[in-house]
C-alpha positions in Angstrom: -99.6 54.9 -93.3 -102.7 52.1 -93.5 -105.0 52.3 -91.2 -104.4 49.5 -88.7 -100.5 50.7 -88.2 -100.0 53.0 -84.8 -99.0 56.1 -85.1 -96.2 57.2 -83.4 -97.6 59.3 -80.4 -100.2 56.4 -80.4 -97.6 53.9 -79.7 -96.0 56.3 -76.9 -99.1 55.0 -75.0 -98.5 51.9 -74.9 -96.6 51.5 -71.3 -93.7 49.1 -72.4 -92.4 51.8 -75.1 -93.9 54.6 -72.7 -91.3 53.3 -69.9 -88.5 52.8 -72.4 -88.7 56.4 -73.8 -88.6 57.6 -70.6 -85.3 55.5 -69.5 -83.9 56.8 -72.6 -84.9 60.6 -71.8 -83.4 59.9 -68.5 -79.9 58.7 -69.2 -79.6 61.3 -72.4 -77.7 63.3 -69.5 -75.4 60.4 -69.7 -75.4 59.8 -73.3 -74.5 63.7 -73.8 -71.7 63.1 -71.7 -70.3 60.2 -73.1 -70.7 62.0 -76.7 -68.9 64.9 -75.5 -65.9 62.8 -74.2 -65.5 60.4 -77.0 -65.5 64.1 -79.2 -62.9 65.6 -76.8 -60.6 62.4 -77.3 -61.1 62.1 -81.3 -59.7 65.9 -80.8 -56.9 64.9 -78.4 -55.7 61.9 -80.5 -53.2 63.6 -82.5 -51.6 64.9 -79.0 -51.9 61.4 -78.1 -50.6 59.6 -81.0 -47.5 62.3 -81.1 -46.6 61.6 -77.6 -46.6 58.1 -78.3 -44.5 58.3 -81.0 -41.9 60.3 -79.1 -41.9 57.9 -75.8 -41.2 55.2 -78.8 -38.4 56.8 -80.2 -36.9 57.8 -76.7 -37.6 54.1 -75.8 -35.3 53.3 -78.8 -32.5 55.8 -78.5 -32.3 54.3 -74.9 -32.3 50.7 -76.2 -29.2 51.8 -78.6 -27.4 52.9 -75.9 -27.6 49.8 -73.6 -27.8 47.4 -76.8 -24.0 46.7 -75.8 -24.7 46.2 -71.8 -27.9 44.0 -73.1 -25.0 41.8 -75.3 -23.0 41.8 -72.2 -25.7 40.5 -70.4 -26.6 37.8 -72.5 -23.1 36.4 -73.0 -22.4 36.5 -69.4 -25.6 34.1 -69.2 -24.6 32.0 -71.9 -21.4 31.9 -70.5 -22.9 31.1 -66.8 -25.1 28.2 -68.5 -22.2 26.5 -70.1 -20.4 26.9 -67.1 -23.4 25.2 -64.9 -23.5 22.7 -67.9 -20.1 21.0 -67.3 -20.2 17.8 -65.5 -17.4 18.6 -63.1 -19.3 21.8 -62.0 -22.5 19.9 -61.7 -21.0 17.1 -60.0 -19.5 19.8 -57.0 -22.9 21.9 -56.8 -24.6 18.5 -56.2 -21.9 17.5 -53.3 -22.4 20.8 -51.7 -26.5 20.1 -51.6 -25.6 16.7 -50.6 -23.3 17.8 -47.8 -26.2 20.5 -46.8 -29.2 18.5 -46.5 -27.0 16.2 -44.2 -25.8 18.7 -42.2 -29.2 20.0 -41.8 -30.6 16.8 -41.5 -28.6 15.4 -38.7 -27.6 18.8 -37.4 -24.0 18.5 -37.3 -21.2 20.0 -34.7 -17.3 20.1 -35.1 -14.6 21.2 -32.8 -11.0 22.1 -33.4 -10.2 18.7 -33.0 -12.6 17.5 -35.1 -11.1 19.8 -38.0 -7.5 18.9 -37.2 -8.8 15.2 -37.8 -11.1 16.1 -41.1 -7.8 17.4 -42.6 -6.2 14.5 -43.1 -9.2 13.1 -45.5 -8.0 14.0 -48.5 -11.6 14.9 -50.3 -11.5 17.4 -47.5 -7.8 18.9 -48.3 -8.6 19.3 -52.2 -12.1 20.9 -51.0 -9.9 23.5 -48.9 -7.5 24.0 -51.3 -10.2 25.2 -53.5 -11.7 27.1 -50.8 -8.4 29.3 -50.3 -7.9 29.8 -53.7 -11.0 31.0 -54.2 -10.5 33.4 -51.7 -6.9 34.5 -53.0 -8.8 35.4 -56.1 -11.6 36.7 -54.7 -9.2 39.2 -52.6 -6.7 39.7 -55.7 -9.5 40.8 -57.4 -10.7 43.6 -55.2 -7.7 45.5 -55.4 
């Protein structure tokens, strides 16, 4: 050690170093708690990894069981997308949307005579036949 270098004890008398050492001593309990918690965590790591591993295995088994169900849902969504992409279905849905907007905007009302008069319209007849057939198919599938 050279003559000009302050010793450790002399360095402690310097205000800033003394304050830092005091803060470190004040926080030693927290540092000790952190280190002991870390040590406990390290001791439990094998148990934690075993639990994670068993959960992954359980998830994989459940996924295999439900894989057919998932494939069925994916097929259903794919078929639905194909169905909705067909031009006549898109046109049909667009017509329903336009009718909804128009009725909502104008607050249309109808009467029995209005329904009877509308029955002569070929477009209404076509739509009504579709609705009645759809209701019949739904009813027969409910048996």
